[in-house]
C-alpha positions in Angstrom: 123.9 119.0 80.1 121.9 120.9 82.7 120.8 124.7 82.9 121.0 126.0 86.1 119.4 128.9 86.9 119.4 130.8 90.1 116.0 131.4 91.6 114.5 134.6 91.2 111.0 136.0 92.2 109.9 135.9 88.8 110.0 132.0 89.0 108.0 131.9 92.0 104.9 130.2 90.6 107.0 128.0 88.4 109.0 127.2 91.7 105.9 126.5 93.6 104.0 124.3 91.1 107.1 121.9 90.9 107.5 121.7 94.6 103.9 120.7 94.6 104.3 117.9 92.0 107.6 116.6 93.0 108.6 113.7 94.7 110.2 114.6 98.0 109.0 118.3 98.4 106.6 119.5 101.5 104.9 123.0 101.8 108.1 124.1 103.6 109.6 124.6 100.4 107.0 126.6 98.9 108.3 130.2 98.8 105.3 131.6 100.4 106.8 129.8 103.3 110.5 130.0 103.0 110.3 133.7 102.1 108.5 134.9 105.1 112.4 135.0 106.5 114.1 136.5 103.8 115.4 138.8 105.1 117.7 136.8 107.4 119.5 134.8 104.5 121.1 135.8 101.2 119.0 133.3 99.1 121.1 131.6 96.4 118.4 128.4 95.4 119.3 126.6 91.9 116.6 125.6 89.3 117.8 122.7 87.2 116.5 122.5 83.6 117.2 119.4 81.1 116.2 119.9 78.0 114.1 122.8 78.9 112.4 120.7 81.6 112.6 121.8 84.8 113.8 118.1 86.9 114.7 119.5 90.1 115.2 122.6 92.9 118.1 123.4 95.5 116.5 125.6 98.2 119.8 127.1 99.4 121.7 130.4 100.5 125.2 131.6 101.1 126.9 132.2 104.0 130.5 133.7 103.2 132.1 130.9 100.8 129.7 128.3 101.6 126.5 127.4 100.0 123.9 125.7 102.8 120.7 124.0 102.3 118.5 126.4 103.8 119.2 126.8 107.7 115.9 128.6 108.0 114.2 125.0 107.4 114.8 121.8 109.4 115.8 119.7 106.4 116.4 120.6 102.9 118.6 118.8 99.8 117.3 118.4 96.1 113.8 118.5 95.5 113.0 116.0 92.6 110.7 115.5 89.7 109.9 111.7 89.3 111.6 111.9 86.2 114.8 112.9 87.1 116.8 109.3 87.1 120.3 108.4 89.0 122.2 109.0 85.9 121.1 112.6 85.7 121.5 113.4 89.3 125.4 112.3 89.2 125.5 114.5 86.2 123.5 117.3 88.3 125.7 117.5 91.0 128.8 117.6 88.9 127.7 120.5 87.1 126.9 122.4 90.1 130.0 122.0 91.6 131.4 123.2 88.7 129.1 126.1 88.6 129.9 127.0 92.3 133.3 126.7 91.9 133.1 129.4 89.2 131.5 131.6 91.5 133.8 131.2 94.4 132.4 129.0 96.7 134.4 126.7 98.5 132.2 124.4 100.8 129.0 122.8 100.5 126.5 122.0 103.6 123.5 119.8 102.6 120.4 118.7 104.4 118.6 115.7 103.2 114.8 115.6 103.0 114.2 112.6 105.8 112.6 109.3 103.9 109.0 109.7 105.5 108.7 112.7 103.8 109.3 111.1 100.2 106.2 110.8 98.2 108.3 108.3 96.2 111.5 107.1 96.8 114.0 109.8 96.9 117.7 109.2 97.7 119.3 109.4 94.2 120.9 112.6 95.9 122.5 110.5 98.7 124.0 108.2 96.4 125.4 111.0 94.4 126.6 112.9 97.5 129.0 110.2 98.2 130.4 108.7 95.0 130.2 112.1 93.0 130.9 114.7 95.9 132.8 112.7 98.4 130.7 114.0 101.1 131.0 113.4 104.6 128.3 113.4 107.7 129.1 116.8 109.9 126.0 116.3 111.9 123.3 114.1 112.9 120.1 114.8 114.5 117.7 112.8 116.4 114.0 112.6 115.8 111.1 110.4 116.7 108.4 109.0 114.6 105.3 106.6 114.5 104.1 104.6 111.7 100.3 105.1 112.8 99.5 102.0 110.5 101.2 99.7 112.5 98.7 100.5 115.5 99.4 102.2 118.6 101.7 101.0 121.4 101.5 103.6 124.0 102.8 103.0 127.4 100.9 102.6 130.6 102.3 106.0 131.8 100.9 107.9 128.5 97.5 106.0 128.8 97.2 107.1 132.6 97.9 110.7 131.4 94.7 110.4 129.2 92.4 109.3 131.9 93.8 112.1 134.3 92.9 114.7 131.7 89.4 113.6 131.2 88.7 113.1 135.0 90.1 116.8 135.2 87.7 118.1 133.1 90.2 119.1 130.3 88.8 118.6 126.5 90.4 119.1 123.5 89.4 121.4 120.4 91.3 122.9 117.2 91.5 126.4 117.4 92.8 129.7 116.0 93.7 131.4 119.5 97.3 131.1 118.5 98.1 134.2 121.1 97.1 131.9 124.1 98.9 128.9 123.3 101.9 131.3 122.1 102.2 132.8 125.8 102.1 129.1 127.1 104.7 127.8 124.6 106.8 131.3 125.5 106.7 130.9 129.0 107.6 127.2 129.0 110.6 127.7 126.7 111.9 130.7 128.5 111.7 129.5 132.0 113.2 126.0 131.3 115.6 126.8 128.5 116.1 130.2 128.2 115.2 130.4 124.5 112.4 131.5 122.5 109.9 129.5 119.9 111.7 129.5 116.4 108.6 131.6 115.1 107.3 134.6 116.6 103.6 134.9 117.3 103.2 137.7 114.1 105.1 134.7 111.8 102.9 132.0 113.0 99.9 134.1 112.0 101.4 135.1 108.7 102.3 131.1 108.0 98.9 130.0 109.2 97.3 132.5 106.8 98.9 131.3 104.3 98.9 127.7 104.6 95.6 127.0 106.6 95.4 123.3 105.5 99.0 122.6 106.7 99.5 124.6 110.2 96.8 123.4 112.7 96.8 124.1 116.5 95.2 122.0 119.0 94.4 123.2 122.5 93.9 121.4 125.9 91.4 123.5 127.6 89.5 123.6 131.1 87.1 126.2 132.3 88.4 128.8 129.4 91.6 128.3 130.1 94.2 126.8 127.9 96.4 124.1 129.6 98.5 123.0 126.9 98.4 123.0 122.5 100.1 121.2 119.7 100.8 123.0 116.6 100.8 120.4 113.8 102.4 120.5 110.4 100.6 118.4 107.9 103.2 117.7 105.1 101.7 115.0 102.5 101.8 111.8 104.3 103.5 113.0 107.8 101.8 114.4 110.7 104.4 116.4 112.5 104.3 118.2 115.8 105.9 121.4 115.3 105.6 122.8 118.6 104.1 120.9 122.0 103.8 122.8 125.3 101.6 122.6 128.6 101.3 124.8 131.7 102.7 123.3 134.9 99.2 122.2 135.8 98.6 121.2 132.5 101.7 118.7 132.4 100.6 117.3 135.9 96.7 116.7 134.4 98.0 114.9 131.1 97.1 117.4 128.7 99.4 116.8 126.1 98.5 112.9 126.6 94.9 113.9 125.9 95.9 115.8 122.6 97.8 113.4 121.4 95.1 110.9 121.7 92.6 113.0 119.7 95.1 113.3 116.6 96.5 109.9 116.7 93.5 108.0 117.3 90.6 110.2 115.8 91.7 113.3 113.5 94.8 111.8 111.7 94.6 107.9 112.2 94.7 107.3 108.6 98.0 109.3 108.3 101.2 106.9 107.4 103.4 109.0 109.7 103.3 110.9 113.0 106.4 112.7 113.3 107.3 114.4 117.0 110.7 116.3 115.2 113.9 116.6 117.3 115.1 116.0 120.6 118.3 117.6 120.8 119.7 120.9 121.8 122.5 121.7 119.8 122.4 122.3 116.0 124.8 119.5 115.4 122.6 117.1 117.0 124.1 116.7 120.5 122.8 117.0 123.8 120.3 114.6 123.6 116.9 115.8 125.7 116.3 112.4 127.6 113.1 113.6 129.2 111.6 114.7 125.9 112.9 111.7 124.4 111.1 109.5 127.2 107.9 111.0 126.8 107.8 110.6 122.8 109.0 106.8 123.2 106.0 106.7 125.8 103.6 106.9 122.8 105.7 104.4 120.6 107.7 106.7 118.9 111.2 105.1 117.6 114.4 106.9 116.1 114.6 108.7 112.8 117.9 110.4 112.0 118.6 113.9 110.0 121.7 113.8 108.8 123.9 116.9 107.3 126.7 116.5 104.9 129.7 118.9 104.0 131.8 118.6 100.9 135.0 120.5 99.6 135.0 122.2 96.4 
């Protein structure tokens, strides 16, 4: 049997060490990242011990009578030790469900970690969700990614953007000037979609200070003016574009194309995957943003689904 313990702050170091050594965790599950918005969510994360050894953790919070994979994260689910086997995983979910019932929880909403972020194959949870929990897919989000080791297949429109940016005198640099890019990003999102970035400028400064090797800003600059930028989340073998935006002129001149050339052909060319992230407008994955997908597919990106599951207790 598993010993299932609710996470508490005194277990922070143990949690973080486990995530760092797990087969499918990323720095997003480190408590120094997760807890930056702890005031917005009632944490109900779980830690699973078998014969005294920590074999899995589940980032989660409670909303009413529902346990949710953390809504403050793009993906979630069970973070596993490479020592956890499939039989144990089945038992883990049986015992978790019993514990949740005893707490008055009636439903579970579960987001799994997309396979490209796995250090080792880690889909034991998906098998258990179907056969033990009878979970059903309630939402499917759409992302796009590139297998960089397979060679880049940029379409002509993207290659022309690089040449146009170079001819316009735009250069690309790594930068810590998040304030300049955040103005471009905020103006763009507000004017086009009527929304704000998920992270405020203060929050991205805080997270960057905690994870300087994982959160990186590239900017396209001409004559000292920021024309566009891309914020990367570097997660193990995946480079993920967390934010990408350009000024109206930067868009016309191909500023983002030039940034991606620097990232994919030079600085991160040895990484297996580049993930552009979701291309949809609604939480359930509906509202496919076709112009955005067209841009990403122009770099050679193809589909990756982020699934959300639900089961009743």
